[in-house]
FIGUZA-21085 format. One record per atom (N, C-alpha, C, O): residue in one letter; x, y, z. Coordinates in steps of 0.05 Angstrom, whole numbers, plus 5000, padded with zeros to 4 digits. Example, Ala and Ser with C-alpha at 12.3 -4.5 7.8 and 13.67 -1.06 7.14 Angstrom:
residues 2
a526448865156
a524649105156
a526449345156
a528549345169
s525749555142
s527349795143
s525850015157
s526850235161
This chain:
residues 135
m486446853492
m485346723515
m482346783517
m480846613527
d481547003508
d478747083509
d477146943488
d474646933489
k478546823468
k477246683447
k476246403456
k474646283443
d477246303478
d476546043488
d473946053505
d473045853515
y472946293509
y470546333526
y468246453509
y468746593490
l465846393518
l463446533507
l462446713529
l462146633552
n461846953522
n460747143540
n457747163536
n456747213513
i456247133557
i453347153556
i452547383575
i453247393598
l450947563564
l450047793579
l447047743586
l445447693569
v446447773612
v443647733621
v442648003630
v443748123649
l440548093617
l439348353623
l436948303641
l435148153634
g436948433664
g434648403683
g433448673688
g433548853672
h432148693711
h430948943719
h433149153722
h435549083725
t432449393722
t434449613723
t435949613750
t438249703751
t434749513771
t436149513796
t438249293798
t440249333812
f437949083783
f439948863783
f442248913764
f444448813768
g441749073744
g443849133725
g444248903705
g442548743701
i446548903693
i447248703673
i449048493686
i451048563700
r448448243681
r450048023691
r451647903668
r450547883645
r453947833673
r455747723652
r456647443660
r457647393682
l456147253641
l456946973646
l459146903626
l458946973602
r461246773635
r463346683618
r463446383619
r463946263640
i463046263596
i463045973594
i465145883573
i465346003552
q466745683580
q468745583561
q467245453537
q465145343540
k468445473514
k467245363490
k466945063491
k464844953483
e468844933503
e468644633505
e466344563524
e464944373519
t466044713546
t463844653564
t461144713551
t459244563555
f461044923535
f458544983520
f457844763500
f455544693498
k459844663486
k459344443467
k458344193482
k456544053473
i459544133504
i458743903520
i455843943529
i454243753528
l455144173538
l452444233547
l450444203524
l448244103527
i451144303500
i449444273476
i449043973470
i446843893464
y451243823470
y451043533464
y449243393485
y447643223478
l449643463510
l447943343531
l445043413527
l443243253532
l444543663520
l441743753515
l440543603491
l438243523493
v442043563470
v441043413447
v440543123455
v438443013447
f442343003469
f442042723478
f439542703496
f438042513493
f439242893515
f436942883533
f434342913517
f432442773523
q434343093497
q431943123480
q431242873465
q428942793463
l433242743453
l432842493439
l431842273458
l430042113451
a432942253482
a432142053501
a429242103509
a427641913511
v428442353514
v425742413522
v423842343499
v421642233503
t424642403474
t422942343451
t422642033448
t420441943443
f424741883452
f424641593450
f422741483471
f421041323465
f423141573496
f421441463517
f418541543514
f416641393521
l418041783504
l415341873499
l413941703477
l411741613480
c415441653455
c414341473434
c413841193444
c411841073438
d415741093460
d415440823471
d412940813490
d411440623490
y412641023506
y410341033524
y407641033508
y405740903516
i407641183486
i405141193470
i404540923458
i402240843458
q406640783449
q406240513437
q405240323459
q403440153453
v406340333483
v405440163504
v402540223511
v400940033516
k401740473512
k398940543517
k397140433496
k394940333502
k397940453470
k396240343449
k395940043452
k393739943449
k398139903458
k398039613461
k396339543486
k394839343485
t396439693507
t394839643530
t391939683524
t390239523533
f391239883509
f388439933501
f387439703484
f385239603488
l389139613465
l388339393448
l388039133464
l386138983459
l389839083483
l389738853500
l387138853516
l385838643519
n386439073528
n384039093543
n381539043526
n379638913535
r381539153502
r379339103484
r379138813476
r376938703475
l381438683471
l381438393464
l380438223488
l379138023485
r381238303512
r380338163536
r377338183539
r375937993546
q376238423533
q373438463535
q371938293514
q369938163521
e372938283490
e371738123469
e371937823476
e370037673472
s374137743488
s374537463496
s372437393518
s371337173518
h372037573537
h370137533558
h367237503546
h365737333554
i366637673527
i363937663514
i363637393499
i361537273501
q365737313485
q365637063470
q365436823489
q363936633482
k366736833511
k366536613531
k363736593541
k362636373544
s362436823547
s359736813557
s357836713535
s355936563541
q358336793510
q356636693488
q356936393485
q355036243480
i359436293487
i359936003485
i358535853507
i357335643502
q358635963531
q357235833553
q354135833548
q352835633554
l353136053538
l350336063531
l349535853510
l347535713513
f351135843489
f350635643468
f350935363478
f349335183471
s352835313496
s353135053507
s350734973524
s349834743522
a349635163539
a347235103555
a344935043536
a343334863542
k344635193514
k342535153495
k342734873482
k340734733478
i345234793476
i345634533463
i344934313483
i343734113475
e345734353508
e345034143528
e342034123531
e340933903533
e340634353531
e337734353533
e336434213509
e334634053512
l337534273485
l336434143460
l337033843461
l335433683452
d339333763471
d340033483474
d338133343492
d337233113487
k337433463515
k335533353533
k332733323520
k331433113523
k331933533506
k329333513492
k329333293471
k327433153468
l331633263456
l331833063436
l331632783449
l330332603438
s332932743471
s332832483484
s329932423494
s329032203494
k328532643504
k325732603512
k324032533488
k322332353490
l324532653465
l323032593441
l323532303432
l321732163423
k326032213434
k326731943426
k325331743445
k324231543436
d325331813470
d323931633489
d320931633484
d319631423485
f319731873478
f316931893471
f316331733446
f314331593444
d318131753425
d317731603400
d317831303406
d316231153395
r319631213423
r319830933430
r317230833443
r316230613438
r316230993462
r313730923476
r311430903456
r309730723457
i311231103438
i309031093418
i309230843401
i307230723395
r311630773392
r312030533376
r311330283391
r310130093379
i311830283417
i311130053433
i308030033435
i306929813432
i306830263440
i303830273442
i302530193415
i300530043415
a303630293393
a302430243367
a303329973355
a302429883334
n305129833370
n306129573362
n307629593335
n307229423317
l309229803332
l310829833307
l313629763313
l314729813335
e314829623293
e317729573297
e319329813288
e318529953269
k321429863302
k323030093295
k324430053269
k325629843264
g324330253252
g325730253226
g324230093205
g325530043184
q321730023208
q320229873188
q320030023162
q320529903140
e319330273162
e318930433138
e320930663137
e320530853121
s322930663153
s324730893153
s327030853134
s328230633132
f327731063120
f330031073102
f331931283113
f331031483124
p334431233110
p336331443119
p336131673099
p336731643075
f335531903108
f335232143090
f337932263086
f339632283105
i338332353062
i340832493056
i340132773050
i338732833030
s341032953066
s340533243063
s337633303064
s336033153075
m336833523052
m334033613052
m332533493029
m330033513028
g333833383010
g332533292985
g331233022988
g329932942969
g331532893010
g330232633013
g332232403013
g334632453019
f331432163006
f333231943007
f334731922981
f333832032961
s336931772981
s338531752957
s337231582936
s335631402943
p337731622910
p336531462889
p337231172891
p335631002884
s339631102901
s340330822904
s338530692924
s337930452921
m337830832946
m336030722966
m333230682954
m332030472959
a332330872939
a329630852926
a329630622906
a327730472905
h331730592891
h331930372872
h332030112886
h330729922877
g333530092908
g333729842923
g331029772935
g330329532936
k329529972945
k326929922957
k324929832936
k323329642941
s325029952913
s323129872892
s323729592882
s321829442875
k326229502882
k326929222875
k325829032896
k324828812889
e326029112922
e325028942943
e322028912941
e320928702946
e320629132934
e317729132932
e316828952909
e314928802911
s318328982886
s317528822863
s318028522868
s316528352858
k320028452883
k320628172890
k318528062908
k317627832906
g317628232927
g315628152947
g312928112934
g311327952944
s312228262913
s309628242901
s309428002881
s307227922874
e311727892873
e311727672854
e311027412866
e310927212852
């Protein structure tokens, strides 16, 4: 019958003496299992908490970057609108100068392709028109 119990001796100060605890082996096993389960649960929740904190940090950083990008887009949009207004003013100014100089629009203009100038087919076409006109 004594084999079904675990005896635990607790030594304290000399005035309290020795205390003796008797715990059944089955109860001790259950306590150990509960302790292991509790430790695993705490470990799981701690790891989950750390992952949530990392994701929250990343989310906040992404929100900050998004806010910066939105402000940059608004700035670029304002600059584009300003350039568009300036371009329309220049077109209007060009139209007025052409009216004053009595020039027809597009008389000597070629559509330019890229930075290299006009296309060879346009130049060839223009040279044919000039040669026909001089004959």
